N, C-alpha and C positions, 0 to 999 in steps of 0.2 A: 268673808269679804275682803278683808285683809290680806288673804292667802290669795285669792285669786288675783289682787293687784300686784302683789308682788312676785306670784308668777309673770304675769304680762309684761311686768318693766324688766323682767329678765330674758324674757324670749326677743323684748326687742333690741338690748344690748348684745344679746347674739348675733341677729340679725345684722346689726349695723358694724359688727366686726367681719363677719364672714364678707360684706360689700366694700368694707377696706382693705379687706388684704386683696382682694381683685381688682380694685380701680387701683391704677397708677397716682402715686402722689405728685403732686407738681415740686418741680424741681427748680432752685434759684436759678435765676437768669446767668449766673456762671457757669451753671453746669450742663448749659443747654449745648450740645453738640451740633454744632452747623451741616450743612446736606456737604457733602464732599463732591467739589467741583469735577465735572469731568475733566479725563487726561487731554493737555493742549499737545498736540502735535509740534514735535522740535521743526524748525525752520530747516529746509530741505540745504545740506551742506554744498559747496560749490566745488566743482569738479575740482582734484588734485590738478597741480600745476606740471604741468609735464614739459622738460626742457629737453632739445635735441642738443647734438654738436654733429651738424650735417659732414659728411666727407665729398669729397671732390675730384675727379678723376679727370683727367685730358684722354684725346685719341693715342694712342700707342703709337711709334712708329713701326714697330715691328722688324725692325732693322736690327742685327746682329751686332752688338757690341756700340751701338749708340741708341741708348734709351733718349724717350723725349721726357723732360720734365720742365715742369712750370716751378718756376722761385716767386714765391711771395712775402714780401717783407710786411711788418705791422710799425707803422710810426705811430706810438701811441700819444707820450708825451714826452719830457726830455729833450736829451741832444743827439743831433747824428751822431751813427756811430761810423768813424772816418775808417776805419779798418773794415766793414764790409765794403763801404761805398766806393772806397779807390781801390779796391780788388775788382767789384764789377766793371769800373770803368776800364783800369787798366788792360783787363782780360777778355774786354766787351760781351760782357754776359747779360742779359735780357733779362728784365724782372719786373715783376707788377708788385707796387709799392703803395699798400692803404695807410693815407694820412688821415689825421684828424686835423679840423682845425686851429686846435691847441698847437699841435706841432709845428703848424705852419706858419704861427706867429712866432716861433721862438729860434726858426732854423730857416733863414733867409738866404743863407750862402749854400744851405744842402738842394735848398728848391732850385737855384739857378742851376746847381749842377743836373739836376735830375730833367729840368727845362733846357738845357744845351744839350740833352742826350737824348731827343724823342725816337732814335731805333732802338734805345735799351731799355727804357723807361716807360711804363704804363703806370700813371697814378689814379690810383683809385680813391673811396671813400669808405673810411673807418670811424664816421661821424662828428658831431662837434663837439662833443664833451667826455668822449670814448666812457661811454654809460651802456652798459649790456640793452639790448634790442629787444626787450621783454614786454609784452603790455600788462601785466600786474606785479604787484609788491614782492619782489623777494632779494635775494642777497645771492650772487655769485661770485665764491672767491673772496667774498667780504664786501662788494662791490655794488652799491642797490641799483636797481634795475631802473630802467625809464618809468616802469608802474603804470603805464595807460597808453591807448594806442595813438592821443595825441601826442605824449612825450614821446614815444617811437619815432611820429613822424619828423619831431622837430630834431631830435638827434640825427637822423637820414638828413633830411632838408637844409640842417644847420650846416651840415659837414658839406654839402653840396656847392653852396653857397659861399663859404670860405674858398673854396678849391678855385671854383670861376672867379671870383674877387683877384684871387692871388695868379691868375692869369692860365689855369689849366684848363684842358677841354674838360666839358658837361662827365662827369664819370656814368660808369653805365653798372658797375657792381659797388657792391657793400656788402664788408664785413666788420660786424657790429664787436662793441668789448667784450672780451672772454671768447668770441666764436659761437656763443650760444644761444638759443633763441625758444620760444615757444612757437605752438603752429599757430597760431592767430594773427604774430605779428610777422612769421614770415610771408602769411598772405598778405598782410599789409603791405611789408616792401613789396613783394611783386607786382603787387599793384599799383605801386607807385613808379613801375618800369624797370627794377632791378634785376641783376642777375645777384645770387647771394654767397661768397666767396667761401666753402668748405675747406677741406685741404684732406690729404690721406699720410702724411710725413708730418708729425710734429718734432719740428729739427730740433729746438733750442728749450725746449718745457717753459715757455714763457721768460724765456733768456735766462733763465734761473740755473741751468743745468751749469755744470763745467765743462771746460773749454775739449777736454777728450770726448767725451759723451758725444756731443754737439757733433762733432769733424765725423762720430763715425754713422750717428742717427743720419744725418743728412746726405753721407757719401754711399750710404747704404739703399740709397731711394733709387727706385726701378721706374720701366717703360710705362708712362701713365701717369706718374705719380703727381700730386700736389704737394709742394713743401712749404710749411710755415714756418717764420723764425721772426727777429725783432731787429729792426735796424737804428732802434733809440733807447741804447743802453750801452756806452761805450767806457764804462767800467766796469761792466759784468767781463768775467772769462768768457761766457757762451762767443761772443762776438769773435774772440780769437779763433772759435772752434768752427764756426761760419764760415768765417775767411779762407782756413785752409780747406775747408770742404768743397768750396767752390773750385779752388783749382785742382782737387783731388777728380771731381766728375768731371772736368775739363779733359784732363789729361786721360779720362777713360774713354773719350769719344762722345759725351753725352750733348745731345740737341737740348738746349735750352729756348723755353718758348716762352711768351706772356701769356696770360688767359683769355686775350682778346685775339691773339692769333689763333687759336685752335678751337674743335669742338669739344665740348665739356657735357660732362653728366653728373648731377648732384644728388645726394640725399634728399628726402623731404620737401619733395616740389621746390627745391632751390634753384632750380636753373631750367624747368621747364617753362 
């Protein structure tokens, strides 16, 4: 009898051991692995900001020895460069001058010269505070852009309002700080009724070039070119080169015109 009981007990222990090996043991709470959540799709990236620096050309004269060129000058901040201004007046050379509200406040004497010579000078809009007309935040040559459509509009409208308040006819052309834009800002400015002034010859490299190279660049302008230079840096060597180049071009028989005097063609739908 005892042998039967011992055999039965041994059989029960063996069966329990088998089931123990097959049945998962309970794990402590700290060892429980949570289900892996489904992967979250990353937010779509905003499209890369594309900036353009539009070119502008005017209708050519197609007359040998009498190239037609439009001179444009930016008056950003600072003072008027009398070397350039006096040459334009003395030589009776017409030009389009892009002025900011900030420059107008500091240069009433130069503004008076412009207004006294309406046959020479066409004054156009360079903005209120010399802020790049780009409607998304970025830096261009270290200058913070307007950053929104509303700020672009304020830069354009603020510049125009200052011009009208100074006795200047309402502008028709706009050139933003740095002359760079994004395509949506171009559309916004065009919808405000402006042509946007690009260029085809960078005369003075932002007024940072030396006199000699500036003179060569501007004097090399060809029939149909639009030249950009600056008239607000009287202490920079570039201004001397600009003044000499104007005389060089006149001696060559160049026909100088303002942007409003001729037909034009601009990149990136800036004049369509």
